[in-house]
C-alpha positions in Angstrom: 12.2 -11.8 18.2 13.3 -8.5 17.0 10.8 -5.8 15.6 12.5 -5.6 12.2 12.4 -9.4 11.6 8.7 -9.1 12.9 8.3 -6.3 10.1 10.0 -8.0 7.6 7.7 -11.1 7.9 4.7 -8.7 7.8 6.0 -7.3 4.6 6.7 -10.6 2.8 3.3 -12.0 3.8 1.3 -9.3 2.5 3.6 -8.8 -0.4 3.1 -12.8 -1.3 -0.7 -12.8 -0.7 -0.8 -9.5 -3.2 0.7 -11.5 -5.7 -1.6 -14.5 -5.5 -4.6 -12.6 -5.1 -3.4 -10.4 -8.3 -2.6 -13.6 -10.3 -5.9 -15.3 -9.6 -7.9 -12.2 -10.3 -5.8 -12.0 -13.7 -6.3 -15.7 -14.6 -10.4 -15.1 -14.1 -10.4 -12.1 -16.4 -11.0 -12.7 -20.2 -9.3 -10.5 -22.4 -9.5 -6.3 -22.2 -11.4 -5.0 -19.7 -10.7 -1.4 -20.1 -13.8 0.7 -20.0 -12.7 4.1 -19.3 -12.6 6.7 -16.3 -15.5 6.3 -13.7 -17.7 9.5 -13.5 -17.3 9.7 -9.7 -13.7 10.1 -11.1 -14.1 12.4 -13.4 -16.0 15.0 -10.8 -13.3 14.6 -8.2 -9.9 13.7 -9.6 -7.6 14.5 -7.0 -9.2 13.0 -3.9 -10.1 9.8 -6.0 -6.7 9.2 -7.8 -5.2 6.4 -6.8 -1.7 7.2 -7.2 -2.1 10.3 -4.9 -3.6 8.0 -2.2 -0.5 5.8 -2.3 1.8 8.6 -1.7 -0.3 10.1 1.2 -0.4 6.3 2.6 2.9 5.8 2.3 4.3 8.9 3.4 1.9 8.4 6.9 3.3 4.8 7.2 7.0 6.0 7.0 6.3 8.8 9.5 5.0 6.6 11.9 7.5 4.0 11.5 10.1 6.9 12.3 7.9 7.9 15.4 8.0 4.4 16.6 11.6 3.8 16.1 11.9 7.3 18.3 9.9 6.1 20.8 11.1 2.6 21.1 14.8 3.2 20.8 14.9 6.8 22.4 17.0 8.4 19.9 17.5 12.3 20.4 16.1 13.3 16.6 
């Protein structure tokens, strides 16, 4: 089995599981549940920002993927 096929399969499984779980959680919610910003986030808005954390996580995954690709295929970059 090719590495890219395996990676594509894992991505499809994770995205499907996320979609299913999101739809289940949304179906249990009743009305609007926006309660404002949590006090912990107000005290430290940069470290607890989910968008910033996702940028850091995606960057780390891309760097790791390039590094693994470099080791696996032994390319000279």
